[in-house]
PyMOL commands that place a pseudoatom at each C-alpha (Angstrom):
pseudoatom trace, name=CA, resn=MET, resi=1, chain=A, elem=C, hetatm=0, pos=[-38.815, -12.263, -4.351]
pseudoatom trace, name=CA, resn=GLN, resi=2, chain=A, elem=C, hetatm=0, pos=[-35.809, -13.804, -5.933]
pseudoatom trace, name=CA, resn=GLY, resi=3, chain=A, elem=C, hetatm=0, pos=[-35.441, -10.036, -7.665]
pseudoatom trace, name=CA, resn=ASP, resi=4, chain=A, elem=C, hetatm=0, pos=[-34.864, -8.748, -4.660]
pseudoatom trace, name=CA, resn=GLU, resi=5, chain=A, elem=C, hetatm=0, pos=[-31.939, -11.393, -3.909]
pseudoatom trace, name=CA, resn=SER, resi=6, chain=A, elem=C, hetatm=0, pos=[-29.752, -10.779, -6.572]
pseudoatom trace, name=CA, resn=ALA, resi=7, chain=A, elem=C, hetatm=0, pos=[-30.235, -6.835, -6.157]
pseudoatom trace, name=CA, resn=ASN, resi=8, chain=A, elem=C, hetatm=0, pos=[-29.090, -7.318, -3.078]
pseudoatom trace, name=CA, resn=ARG, resi=9, chain=A, elem=C, hetatm=0, pos=[-26.244, -9.861, -4.187]
pseudoatom trace, name=CA, resn=GLY, resi=10, chain=A, elem=C, hetatm=0, pos=[-25.084, -6.775, -6.730]
pseudoatom trace, name=CA, resn=GLU, resi=11, chain=A, elem=C, hetatm=0, pos=[-25.167, -4.487, -4.034]
pseudoatom trace, name=CA, resn=GLN, resi=12, chain=A, elem=C, hetatm=0, pos=[-22.742, -6.390, -1.961]
pseudoatom trace, name=CA, resn=SER, resi=13, chain=A, elem=C, hetatm=0, pos=[-20.605, -7.319, -4.567]
pseudoatom trace, name=CA, resn=GLU, resi=14, chain=A, elem=C, hetatm=0, pos=[-20.200, -3.490, -5.640]
pseudoatom trace, name=CA, resn=ALA, resi=15, chain=A, elem=C, hetatm=0, pos=[-19.357, -2.582, -2.333]
pseudoatom trace, name=CA, resn=ALA, resi=16, chain=A, elem=C, hetatm=0, pos=[-16.993, -5.324, -1.821]
pseudoatom trace, name=CA, resn=GLU, resi=17, chain=A, elem=C, hetatm=0, pos=[-15.255, -4.121, -5.104]
pseudoatom trace, name=CA, resn=ARG, resi=18, chain=A, elem=C, hetatm=0, pos=[-15.191, -0.409, -4.194]
pseudoatom trace, name=CA, resn=GLU, resi=19, chain=A, elem=C, hetatm=0, pos=[-13.473, -1.516, -0.774]
pseudoatom trace, name=CA, resn=ALA, resi=20, chain=A, elem=C, hetatm=0, pos=[-10.993, -3.452, -3.065]
pseudoatom trace, name=CA, resn=ALA, resi=21, chain=A, elem=C, hetatm=0, pos=[-10.098, -0.703, -4.978]
pseudoatom trace, name=CA, resn=LYS, resi=22, chain=A, elem=C, hetatm=0, pos=[-9.978, 1.585, -1.921]
pseudoatom trace, name=CA, resn=GLN, resi=23, chain=A, elem=C, hetatm=0, pos=[-7.212, -1.002, -0.491]
pseudoatom trace, name=CA, resn=ARG, resi=24, chain=A, elem=C, hetatm=0, pos=[-5.444, -0.863, -3.654]
pseudoatom trace, name=CA, resn=LEU, resi=25, chain=A, elem=C, hetatm=0, pos=[-5.297, 2.630, -4.209]
pseudoatom trace, name=CA, resn=ILE, resi=26, chain=A, elem=C, hetatm=0, pos=[-4.182, 3.158, -0.317]
pseudoatom trace, name=CA, resn=ALA, resi=27, chain=A, elem=C, hetatm=0, pos=[-1.293, 0.458, -0.853]
pseudoatom trace, name=CA, resn=GLN, resi=28, chain=A, elem=C, hetatm=0, pos=[-0.185, 2.114, -3.925]
pseudoatom trace, name=CA, resn=ALA, resi=29, chain=A, elem=C, hetatm=0, pos=[-0.471, 5.370, -2.180]
pseudoatom trace, name=CA, resn=GLU, resi=30, chain=A, elem=C, hetatm=0, pos=[1.528, 4.361, 0.491]
pseudoatom trace, name=CA, resn=ALA, resi=31, chain=A, elem=C, hetatm=0, pos=[4.135, 2.522, -1.758]
pseudoatom trace, name=CA, resn=GLU, resi=32, chain=A, elem=C, hetatm=0, pos=[4.965, 6.033, -3.724]
pseudoatom trace, name=CA, resn=ARG, resi=33, chain=A, elem=C, hetatm=0, pos=[4.870, 7.698, -0.720]
pseudoatom trace, name=CA, resn=VAL, resi=34, chain=A, elem=C, hetatm=0, pos=[8.044, 9.817, 0.029]
pseudoatom trace, name=CA, resn=PRO, resi=35, chain=A, elem=C, hetatm=0, pos=[9.512, 10.230, 3.375]
pseudoatom trace, name=CA, resn=VAL, resi=36, chain=A, elem=C, hetatm=0, pos=[9.913, 14.120, 4.687]
pseudoatom trace, name=CA, resn=GLU, resi=37, chain=A, elem=C, hetatm=0, pos=[13.461, 13.646, 5.041]
pseudoatom trace, name=CA, resn=ASP, resi=38, chain=A, elem=C, hetatm=0, pos=[14.005, 12.621, 1.401]
pseudoatom trace, name=CA, resn=THR, resi=39, chain=A, elem=C, hetatm=0, pos=[12.663, 15.733, -0.032]
pseudoatom trace, name=CA, resn=THR, resi=40, chain=A, elem=C, hetatm=0, pos=[14.327, 19.058, -0.727]
pseudoatom trace, name=CA, resn=ARG, resi=41, chain=A, elem=C, hetatm=0, pos=[13.506, 22.338, 0.836]
pseudoatom trace, name=CA, resn=ALA, resi=42, chain=A, elem=C, hetatm=0, pos=[12.561, 24.852, -1.625]
pseudoatom trace, name=CA, resn=VAL, resi=43, chain=A, elem=C, hetatm=0, pos=[15.491, 27.936, -0.852]
pseudoatom trace, name=CA, resn=PRO, resi=44, chain=A, elem=C, hetatm=0, pos=[14.310, 31.183, -2.714]
pseudoatom trace, name=CA, resn=ASP, resi=45, chain=A, elem=C, hetatm=0, pos=[16.662, 32.395, -5.303]
pseudoatom trace, name=CA, resn=ARG, resi=46, chain=A, elem=C, hetatm=0, pos=[17.090, 35.973, -4.553]
pseudoatom trace, name=CA, resn=ARG, resi=47, chain=A, elem=C, hetatm=0, pos=[20.715, 36.389, -6.566]
pseudoatom trace, name=CA, resn=TRP, resi=48, chain=A, elem=C, hetatm=0, pos=[18.937, 37.812, -8.955]
pseudoatom trace, name=CA, resn=ARG, resi=49, chain=A, elem=C, hetatm=0, pos=[17.767, 40.638, -7.213]
pseudoatom trace, name=CA, resn=ARG, resi=50, chain=A, elem=C, hetatm=0, pos=[21.497, 41.380, -6.645]
pseudoatom trace, name=CA, resn=ASP, resi=51, chain=A, elem=C, hetatm=0, pos=[22.286, 41.724, -9.974]
pseudoatom trace, name=CA, resn=GLN, resi=52, chain=A, elem=C, hetatm=0, pos=[19.183, 44.266, -11.098]
pseudoatom trace, name=CA, resn=ARG, resi=53, chain=A, elem=C, hetatm=0, pos=[20.215, 46.957, -8.018]
for i in range(1, 53): cmd.bond("trace and resi %d" % i, "trace and resi %d" % (i + 1))
show_as sticks, trace
zoom trace
C-alpha cells in the first residue's frame, strides 16, 4: 500500500509543478504583451509599381 501512496504523492506534486509552470508562462506572456494601440499597422508600399510603369 505504501507504494500507491508515494505514487499518488508523486502525481500530485507533478500536477502542482505543471500548474505552477503554466502560471509562470501566463504571467510572462502577460508581461510581454503589447497593447494593440502601441502596434503599427502595416501599410502596403506600392511606390515601386509607379516606377515600373
